[in-house]
Backbone as CSV, one residue per row, in Angstrom:
resi,resn,N_x,N_y,N_z,CA_x,CA_y,CA_z,C_x,C_y,C_z
1,MET,0.839,-1.187,0.000,0.000,0.000,0.000,0.883,1.248,0.000
2,LYS,0.629,2.145,-0.922,1.401,3.378,-1.006,0.919,4.358,0.050
3,THR,1.867,4.972,0.786,1.484,5.926,1.831,2.199,7.270,1.703
4,GLN,3.113,7.412,0.733,3.848,8.666,0.579,3.548,9.270,-0.787
5,TYR,3.248,10.577,-0.792,2.825,11.251,-2.012,3.505,12.611,-2.092
6,THR,3.475,13.187,-3.294,4.024,14.538,-3.464,2.926,15.479,-3.914
7,LEU,3.121,16.754,-3.566,2.163,17.812,-3.922,2.935,18.983,-4.503
8,GLY,2.415,19.526,-5.592,3.070,20.692,-6.188,2.397,21.111,-7.473
9,ARG,3.046,22.064,-8.159,2.477,22.633,-9.379,2.647,21.718,-10.588
10,SER,3.653,20.869,-10.589,3.943,20.015,-11.738,2.897,18.899,-11.869
11,PRO,2.502,18.584,-13.112,1.550,17.480,-13.340,2.087,16.120,-12.905
12,GLU,3.394,16.036,-12.654,3.983,14.764,-12.230,3.652,14.424,-10.775
13,ASN,3.143,15.388,-10.013,2.834,15.148,-8.602,1.572,14.311,-8.447
14,ASP,1.459,13.686,-7.295,0.242,12.939,-6.985,-0.941,13.883,-6.799
15,ILE,-0.688,15.016,-6.174,-1.712,16.048,-6.015,-1.184,17.332,-6.638
16,VAL,-1.897,17.823,-7.629,-1.459,19.002,-8.383,-2.191,20.228,-7.876
17,VAL,-1.419,21.251,-7.523,-1.983,22.546,-7.122,-1.471,23.573,-8.126
18,ASP,-2.321,23.962,-9.036,-1.914,24.848,-10.145,-1.973,26.316,-9.726
19,GLU,-1.009,26.689,-8.887,-0.883,28.060,-8.416,0.558,28.515,-8.610
20,PRO,0.773,29.732,-9.127,2.148,30.188,-9.418,3.075,30.204,-8.208
21,VAL,2.524,30.437,-7.000,3.383,30.547,-5.812,3.750,29.173,-5.232
22,VAL,3.134,28.149,-5.762,3.408,26.797,-5.275,4.566,26.209,-6.076
23,GLY,5.499,25.557,-5.374,6.647,24.972,-6.050,6.252,23.830,-6.972
24,ARG,7.147,23.535,-7.943,6.859,22.434,-8.866,6.694,21.130,-8.095
25,LYS,7.525,20.896,-7.125,7.360,19.772,-6.206,7.548,20.358,-4.804
26,HIS,6.444,20.793,-4.218,6.492,21.619,-3.016,6.544,20.806,-1.725
27,LEU,5.731,19.748,-1.663,5.578,19.010,-0.419,5.681,17.508,-0.617
28,SER,6.187,16.838,0.397,6.019,15.399,0.534,4.937,15.192,1.598
29,VAL,4.002,14.271,1.325,2.913,14.020,2.261,2.894,12.525,2.591
30,ILE,2.980,12.214,3.871,2.951,10.817,4.326,1.652,10.570,5.085
31,PHE,0.928,9.537,4.668,-0.323,9.166,5.339,-0.020,8.349,6.584
32,LYS,-0.529,8.815,7.734,-0.399,8.065,8.985,-1.739,7.469,9.416
33,SER,-2.787,8.268,9.300,-4.136,7.818,9.621,-5.113,8.819,9.008
34,GLU,-6.399,8.550,9.178,-7.409,9.453,8.636,-7.385,10.819,9.318
35,SER,-6.732,10.912,10.460,-6.678,12.187,11.184,-5.253,12.722,11.336
36,GLU,-4.299,12.099,10.651,-2.914,12.574,10.754,-2.148,12.355,9.453
37,LEU,-1.506,13.445,8.995,-0.560,13.385,7.876,0.751,13.999,8.348
38,ILE,1.839,13.577,7.734,3.126,14.216,7.975,3.543,14.899,6.678
39,ILE,3.739,16.210,6.741,4.154,16.947,5.550,5.601,17.417,5.715
40,GLU,6.314,17.469,4.599,7.709,17.913,4.602,7.953,18.817,3.411
41,ASP,8.457,19.991,3.680,8.772,20.938,2.608,9.966,20.425,1.805
42,LEU,9.840,20.453,0.476,10.898,19.927,-0.401,11.721,21.077,-0.988
43,ASP,12.284,21.864,-0.089,13.147,23.001,-0.468,12.434,23.947,-1.429
44,SER,11.198,24.256,-1.126,10.428,25.161,-1.978,10.913,26.599,-1.800
45,ASN,10.712,27.438,-2.828,11.151,28.831,-2.769,10.306,29.658,-1.801
46,ASN,9.029,29.328,-1.689,8.123,30.142,-0.863,7.800,29.504,0.494
47,TYR,8.420,28.366,0.756,8.321,27.716,2.064,6.904,27.175,2.348
48,THR,6.822,26.495,3.499,5.554,25.914,3.936,5.304,26.339,5.378
49,TYR,4.049,26.661,5.662,3.677,27.147,6.987,2.502,26.314,7.533
50,VAL,2.584,26.017,8.822,1.475,25.359,9.521,1.034,26.289,10.641
51,ASN,-0.211,26.710,10.557,-0.761,27.672,11.532,0.138,28.910,11.628
52,ASP,0.590,29.384,10.434,1.387,30.614,10.263,2.814,30.495,10.785
53,LEU,3.262,29.289,11.095,4.648,29.078,11.509,5.362,28.264,10.439
54,ARG,6.533,28.756,10.014,7.291,28.048,8.980,7.773,26.705,9.530
55,ILE,7.643,25.672,8.685,8.056,24.331,9.121,8.934,23.695,8.046
56,ARG,9.663,22.712,8.463,10.400,21.851,7.531,9.659,20.523,7.397
57,LYS,9.309,19.955,8.565,8.573,18.695,8.593,7.686,18.705,9.824
58,LYS,6.424,18.315,9.620,5.500,18.404,10.759,4.298,17.491,10.555
59,SER,3.796,16.972,11.675,2.534,16.220,11.671,1.379,17.216,11.698
60,ILE,0.370,16.965,10.869,-0.761,17.888,10.802,-2.084,17.138,11.000
61,ALA,-3.094,17.892,11.425,-4.451,17.394,11.612,-5.385,18.124,10.642
62,PRO,-6.598,17.622,10.435,-7.509,18.240,9.461,-7.877,19.686,9.755
63,ASP,-7.766,20.129,11.023,-8.156,21.505,11.336,-6.970,22.475,11.357
64,ASP,-5.773,22.003,10.966,-4.622,22.903,10.878,-4.716,23.776,9.628
65,LYS,-4.098,24.950,9.708,-4.006,25.853,8.551,-2.672,25.603,7.853
66,ILE,-2.730,25.226,6.563,-1.523,24.923,5.791,-1.374,25.965,4.685
67,SER,-0.212,26.616,4.675,0.054,27.630,3.652,1.285,27.229,2.851
68,LEU,1.142,27.276,1.537,2.269,27.034,0.624,2.657,28.403,0.091
69,GLY,3.648,29.025,0.750,3.888,30.436,0.477,2.641,31.212,0.910
70,PRO,2.158,32.131,0.092,0.939,32.883,0.440,-0.357,32.123,0.138
71,TYR,-0.229,30.989,-0.538,-1.437,30.237,-0.913,-1.845,29.296,0.225
72,VAL,-3.109,29.434,0.673,-3.631,28.586,1.754,-4.401,27.428,1.121
73,ILE,-3.941,26.225,1.413,-4.594,25.041,0.844,-5.714,24.585,1.767
74,ASP,-6.755,24.021,1.170,-7.862,23.463,1.943,-7.367,22.159,2.593
75,THR,-7.135,22.198,3.899,-6.536,21.049,4.585,-7.438,19.823,4.535
76,ARG,-8.738,20.031,4.690,-9.651,18.885,4.657,-9.687,18.268,3.258
77,TYR,-9.546,19.096,2.241,-9.455,18.575,0.867,-8.188,17.728,0.724
78,LEU,-7.092,18.201,1.313,-5.832,17.449,1.252,-5.994,16.086,1.921
79,PHE,-6.597,16.071,3.091,-6.829,14.797,3.792,-7.720,13.877,2.958
80,SER,-8.754,14.450,2.361,-9.686,13.655,1.561,-8.993,13.032,0.357
81,GLU,-8.197,13.821,-0.356,-7.518,13.328,-1.555,-6.469,12.260,-1.210
82,ILE,-5.723,12.500,-0.151,-4.727,11.508,0.265,-5.419,10.226,0.695
83,GLY,-6.533,10.352,1.425,-7.291,9.176,1.847,-7.773,8.355,0.668
84,LYS,-8.257,9.033,-0.383,-8.717,8.338,-1.588,-7.574,7.573,-2.251
85,LYS,-6.412,8.221,-2.328,-5.278,7.582,-2.996,-4.761,6.372,-2.202
86,VAL,-4.797,6.489,-0.873,-4.389,5.354,-0.040,-5.338,4.187,-0.255
87,LYS,-6.634,4.469,-0.289,-7.623,3.406,-0.476,-7.466,2.761,-1.851
88,GLU,-7.200,3.570,-2.870,-7.016,3.030,-4.226,-5.827,2.085,-4.299
89,SER,-4.793,2.349,-3.510,-3.579,1.525,-3.576,-3.667,0.293,-2.677
90,ARG,-4.654,0.270,-1.787,-4.794,-0.877,-0.874,-5.419,-2.068,-1.581
91,THR,-5.015,-3.255,-1.152,-5.677,-4.481,-1.607,-6.187,-5.315,-0.435
92,ASP,-5.621,-5.129,0.754,-6.015,-5.921,1.924,-7.056,-5.148,2.743
93,PHE,-8.283,-5.648,2.749,-9.369,-5.016,3.493,-9.959,-6.001,4.508
94,ASN,-9.088,-6.749,5.144,-9.519,-7.788,6.078,-10.363,-7.229,7.229
95,ASP,-9.912,-6.151,7.845,-10.624,-5.593,8.994,-12.014,-5.110,8.602
96,GLU,-12.109,-4.440,7.454,-13.410,-3.932,7.009,-14.378,-5.069,6.695
97,PHE,-13.883,-6.156,6.101,-14.774,-7.266,5.767,-15.197,-8.041,7.021
98,LYS,-14.386,-8.025,8.059,-14.813,-8.613,9.326,-16.015,-7.854,9.880
99,GLN,-15.991,-6.537,9.722,-17.123,-5.720,10.173,-18.366,-6.012,9.340
100,LEU,-18.176,-6.200,8.034,-19.315,-6.517,7.169,-19.910,-7.878,7.516
101,LYS,-19.070,-8.811,7.935,-19.576,-10.122,8.347,-20.535,-9.977,9.521
102,LYS,-20.145,-9.164,10.503,-21.013,-8.942,11.667,-22.312,-8.260,11.247
103,VAL,-22.212,-7.300,10.316,-23.408,-6.604,9.825,-24.376,-7.601,9.199
104,TYR,-23.849,-8.529,8.385,-24.721,-9.503,7.717,-25.310,-10.497,8.723
105,GLU,-24.515,-10.927,9.683,-25.027,-11.857,10.698,-26.136,-11.211,11.529
106,ASP,-25.979,-9.920,11.845,-27.022,-9.199,12.576,-28.299,-9.115,11.747
107,TYR,-28.132,-8.889,10.438,-29.288,-8.823,9.527,-30.043,-10.155,9.511
108,GLU,-29.307,-11.259,9.358,-29.955,-12.576,9.329,-30.671,-12.873,10.644
109,LYS,-30.087,-12.488,11.757,-30.719,-12.722,13.057,-32.033,-11.939,13.170
110,LYS,-32.016,-10.685,12.735,-33.227,-9.864,12.804,-34.320,-10.426,11.901
111,VAL,-33.950,-10.902,10.704,-34.934,-11.499,9.793,-35.527,-12.760,10.403
112,ASN,-34.678,-13.628,10.944,-35.158,-14.870,11.550,-36.037,-14.598,12.768
113,ASP,-35.658,-13.594,13.573,-36.473,-13.233,14.731,-37.844,-12.728,14.294
114,SER,-37.870,-11.928,13.227,-39.136,-11.400,12.722,-40.028,-12.528,12.221
115,ARG,-39.449,-13.489,11.528,-40.232,-14.624,11.025,-40.759,-15.482,12.175
116,SER,-39.935,-15.679,13.186,-40.370,-16.487,14.332,-41.531,-15.819,15.054
117,ARG,-41.430,-14.507,15.265,-42.505,-13.788,15.953,-43.806,-13.822,15.161
118,SER,-43.677,-13.776,13.821,-44.884,-13.760,12.990,-45.612,-15.104,13.001
119,GLN,-44.928,-16.177,13.412,-45.543,-17.504,13.441,-46.191,-17.837,14.785
120,ILE,-45.891,-17.048,15.812,-46.410,-17.358,17.146,-47.931,-17.228,17.195
121,LEU,-48.479,-16.106,16.690,-49.929,-15.888,16.752,-50.708,-16.925,15.951
122,PRO,-50.342,-17.191,14.675,-51.082,-18.218,13.920,-51.070,-19.588,14.596
123,MET,-49.922,-19.991,15.134,-49.839,-21.305,15.782,-50.691,-21.345,17.054
124,THR,-50.714,-20.233,17.792,-51.521,-20.178,19.016,-53.007,-20.278,18.691
125,ILE,-53.431,-19.511,17.670,-54.848,-19.539,17.276,-55.236,-20.919,16.766
126,ARG,-54.354,-21.530,15.960,-54.641,-22.863,15.433,-54.826,-23.863,16.570
127,THR,-53.937,-23.796,17.557,-54.014,-24.742,18.678,-55.291,-24.550,19.477
128,LEU,-55.634,-23.280,19.755,-56.827,-23.006,20.553,-58.107,-23.459,19.845
129,ILE,-58.192,-23.141,18.531,-59.390,-23.533,17.770,-59.520,-25.055,17.726
130,THR,-58.404,-25.717,17.447,-58.432,-27.179,17.340,-58.838,-27.813,18.664
131,LEU,-58.229,-27.345,19.760,-58.551,-27.920,21.066,-60.001,-27.650,21.470
132,PHE,-60.474,-26.431,21.184,-61.846,-26.075,21.573,-62.872,-26.921,20.828
133,VAL,-62.733,-27.004,19.501,-63.709,-27.733,18.693,-63.639,-29.231,18.994
134,MET,-62.412,-29.747,19.112,-62.289,-31.182,19.399,-62.838,-31.510,20.786
135,GLY,-62.597,-30.624,21.749,-63.130,-30.855,23.086,-64.644,-30.800,23.108
136,ALA,-65.184,-29.792,22.400,-66.638,-29.677,22.353,-67.251,-30.890,21.670
137,ALA,-66.627,-31.323,20.591,-67.149,-32.486,19.861,-67.091,-33.737,20.733
138,PHE,-66.026,-33.867,21.519,-65.866,-35.074,22.340,-66.927,-35.155,23.438
139,PHE,-67.202,-33.991,24.062,-68.126,-34.011,25.196,-69.587,-33.812,24.805
140,ILE,-69.848,-33.150,23.662,-71.231,-32.845,23.282,-71.795,-33.880,22.323
141,ILE,-70.977,-34.302,21.354,-71.479,-35.232,20.328,-71.190,-36.660,20.783
142,SER,-72.242,-37.408,20.976,-72.071,-38.782,21.470,-71.910,-39.797,20.358
143,ASP,-72.425,-39.476,19.166,-72.371,-40.407,18.039,-70.955,-40.396,17.445
144,PRO,-70.202,-41.504,17.546,-68.834,-41.555,17.014,-68.757,-41.262,15.524
145,GLN,-69.814,-41.630,14.766,-69.781,-41.397,13.317,-69.831,-39.911,12.979
146,ILE,-70.309,-39.115,13.914,-70.334,-37.663,13.702,-69.155,-37.005,14.431
147,ARG,-68.846,-37.526,15.632,-67.821,-36.903,16.464,-66.458,-36.863,15.782
148,TYR,-66.007,-37.991,15.244,-64.654,-38.045,14.681,-64.486,-37.210,13.400
149,PRO,-65.473,-37.197,12.482,-65.348,-36.280,11.350,-65.285,-34.815,11.783
150,VAL,-66.066,-34.443,12.831,-66.026,-33.062,13.325,-64.656,-32.737,13.908
151,MET,-64.078,-33.678,14.669,-62.755,-33.450,15.257,-61.683,-33.324,14.170
152,THR,-61.819,-34.139,13.127,-60.872,-34.047,11.997,-61.010,-32.710,11.288
153,ALA,-62.264,-32.282,11.096,-62.510,-30.997,10.435,-61.942,-29.845,11.260
154,ALA,-61.987,-29.986,12.594,-61.446,-28.943,13.468,-59.950,-28.776,13.237
155,GLY,-59.254,-29.908,13.108,-57.820,-29.836,12.834,-57.520,-29.175,11.504
156,LEU,-58.303,-29.530,10.483,-58.118,-28.922,9.160,-58.413,-27.428,9.192
157,LEU,-59.506,-27.047,9.912,-59.872,-25.627,10.000,-58.770,-24.824,10.684
158,GLY,-58.238,-25.384,11.767,-57.152,-24.692,12.454,-55.939,-24.515,11.560
159,GLY,-55.633,-25.544,10.750,-54.500,-25.461,9.822,-54.711,-24.396,8.765
160,ILE,-55.936,-24.312,8.226,-56.234,-23.319,7.193,-56.118,-21.903,7.751
161,ILE,-56.679,-21.695,8.946,-56.592,-20.367,9.569,-55.142,-19.985,9.830
162,SER,-54.341,-20.965,10.271,-52.925,-20.703,10.533,-52.201,-20.268,9.265
163,ILE,-52.495,-20.942,8.144,-51.843,-20.602,6.871,-52.237,-19.196,6.428
164,VAL,-53.516,-18.860,6.575,-53.998,-17.531,6.164,-53.322,-16.438,6.987
165,LEU,-53.243,-16.673,8.292,-52.645,-15.660,9.165,-51.150,-15.495,8.935
166,GLN,-50.489,-16.554,8.444,-49.048,-16.459,8.207,-48.713,-15.612,6.987
167,ARG,-49.703,-15.310,6.170,-49.469,-14.422,5.032,-49.470,-12.986,5.541
168,ASP,-48.418,-12.681,6.276,-48.334,-11.427,7.022,-47.655,-10.356,6.162
169,SER,-48.431,-9.356,5.713,-47.848,-8.290,4.899,-46.891,-7.443,5.731
170,LYS,-47.157,-7.334,7.034,-46.262,-6.570,7.895,-44.895,-7.242,7.994
171,LEU,-44.884,-8.565,7.967,-43.604,-9.284,7.989,-42.802,-8.947,6.744
172,LYS,-43.447,-8.954,5.589,-42.751,-8.616,4.341,-42.206,-7.192,4.406
173,ASP,-42.993,-6.281,4.951,-42.535,-4.896,5.075,-41.325,-4.807,5.992
174,ARG,-41.345,-5.541,7.106,-40.214,-5.525,8.041,-38.946,-6.044,7.380
175,ILE,-39.091,-7.145,6.637,-37.919,-7.719,5.963,-37.409,-6.779,4.870
176,ASP,-38.323,-6.127,4.158,-37.910,-5.154,3.129,-37.117,-4.007,3.746
177,ILE,-37.546,-3.533,4.903,-36.840,-2.442,5.579,-35.456,-2.898,6.030
178,LEU,-35.384,-4.096,6.616,-34.092,-4.627,7.056,-33.135,-4.800,5.886
179,THR,-33.672,-5.276,4.743,-32.835,-5.482,3.556,-32.346,-4.151,3.000
180,ALA,-33.218,-3.135,3.009,-32.820,-1.807,2.530,-31.721,-1.224,3.417
181,GLU,-31.848,-1.423,4.730,-30.813,-0.945,5.660,-29.495,-1.671,5.426
182,LEU,-29.567,-2.980,5.164,-28.354,-3.745,4.884,-27.678,-3.259,3.606
183,GLU,-28.480,-3.001,2.583,-27.930,-2.606,1.287,-27.138,-1.304,1.376
184,MET,-27.492,-0.442,2.326,-26.794,0.834,2.477,-25.353,0.655,2.949
185,VAL,-25.066,-0.432,3.674,-23.729,-0.606,4.262,-23.008,-1.861,3.767
186,TYR,-23.739,-2.790,3.155,-23.162,-4.069,2.743,-22.531,-3.910,1.361
187,LYS,-21.365,-3.241,1.353,-20.686,-2.897,0.106,-19.193,-3.155,0.249
188,CYS,-18.543,-3.326,-0.889,-17.080,-3.453,-0.878,-16.492,-2.162,-0.309
189,PRO,-15.632,-2.244,0.696,-15.073,-1.031,1.294,-14.109,-0.275,0.394
190,LYS,-13.684,-0.890,-0.688,-12.771,-0.188,-1.592,-13.511,0.497,-2.734
191,CYS,-14.322,-0.238,-3.477,-14.964,0.344,-4.673,-16.426,0.699,-4.441
192,GLY,-17.013,0.237,-3.330,-18.400,0.575,-3.037,-19.428,-0.277,-3.754
193,LYS,-18.993,-1.327,-4.454,-19.939,-2.197,-5.149,-20.818,-2.927,-4.134
194,SER,-22.130,-2.968,-4.401,-23.052,-3.650,-3.495,-22.781,-5.151,-3.479
195,LEU,-22.821,-5.732,-2.292,-22.635,-7.177,-2.116,-23.956,-7.876,-1.800
196,ILE,-25.064,-7.150,-1.919,-26.361,-7.632,-1.453,-26.859,-8.846,-2.231
197,SER,-26.340,-9.052,-3.429,-26.845,-10.148,-4.259,-26.442,-11.521,-3.734
198,ARG,-25.459,-11.558,-2.819,-24.969,-12.839,-2.303,-24.929,-12.835,-0.782
199,ARG,-25.096,-14.024,-0.185,-24.949,-14.144,1.249,-23.471,-14.041,1.623
200,TRP,-23.216,-13.805,2.915,-21.839,-13.637,3.368,-20.981,-14.854,3.048
201,GLN,-21.558,-16.059,3.131,-20.785,-17.281,2.911,-20.154,-17.294,1.511
202,HIS,-20.845,-16.722,0.540,-20.297,-16.658,-0.819,-19.038,-15.799,-0.842
203,TRP,-19.110,-14.609,-0.227,-17.956,-13.700,-0.253,-16.819,-14.235,0.605
204,ALA,-17.156,-14.943,1.683,-16.111,-15.522,2.531,-15.313,-16.568,1.757
205,ALA,-16.003,-17.346,0.919,-15.323,-18.371,0.122,-14.546,-17.751,-1.030
206,LYS,-15.072,-16.686,-1.597,-14.435,-16.061,-2.762,-13.191,-15.273,-2.381
207,LYS,-13.231,-14.625,-1.197,-12.085,-13.923,-0.619,-11.663,-12.666,-1.369
208,GLU,-12.465,-12.187,-2.300,-12.123,-10.930,-2.956,-13.340,-10.342,-3.658
209,CYS,-13.278,-9.027,-3.886,-14.342,-8.343,-4.613,-14.204,-8.644,-6.098
210,GLU,-15.312,-9.015,-6.739,-15.285,-9.326,-8.173,-15.015,-8.085,-9.019
211,ASN,-15.296,-6.920,-8.458,-15.210,-5.689,-9.229,-13.807,-5.055,-9.185
212,CYS,-13.220,-4.955,-7.968,-11.948,-4.219,-7.837,-10.793,-5.081,-7.357
213,GLY,-11.081,-6.325,-6.930,-10.003,-7.204,-6.488,-9.560,-6.998,-5.051
214,ALA,-10.288,-6.153,-4.299,-9.960,-6.000,-2.870,-10.039,-7.366,-2.201
215,ARG,-9.038,-7.686,-1.395,-8.951,-9.031,-0.815,-9.186,-8.994,0.681
216,TRP,-9.608,-10.139,1.203,-9.788,-10.304,2.641,-9.582,-11.765,2.994
217,VAL,-9.512,-12.030,4.284,-9.322,-13.401,4.770,-10.546,-13.802,5.537
218,ASN,-11.033,-15.009,5.293,-12.218,-15.498,5.994,-11.934,-15.644,7.493
């Protein structure tokens, strides 16, 4: 992974700043983290300043003021551009894919919990109806030729009601919402390609993004 870049007026730099007061190769920039860069002046004619103090080499944060001679560069833009270039050069995204695994497992658990809850009411109603009708038939109807067909019909009726109640539109809506939430974050951390078309087990076995080649370890 590349972590050192140059900034200056020349098109040969990693980051080009087309300003006359900026040196052709003004700065070296080293990526340390998303909140820290190390910049080093490369013997520029107009020097480099951090918070109005001339520096040779210094660690900077996104809220520091960086001046290349009289030109003030947008520090957050610098952090953003360096971050993009670091991500483009990376191939190992093991830590990020571990997080995505947890996201997918949480999604599956929520879906399964929703399905389980949606089956409790239909099964309860089916059991109550079946027990009530069969009990009534047993104690009220004395003729076995009538009693047993009624008890059988009670079981069938309870089953039909259970099936009808399981066609829960609210369950479908809940799963649609969970899937939409997953789709917002279940993406390759390098190129942003959606991974929603496959379960986690597929990506764990494949070990890389089909689109950009970002790799991870199961």
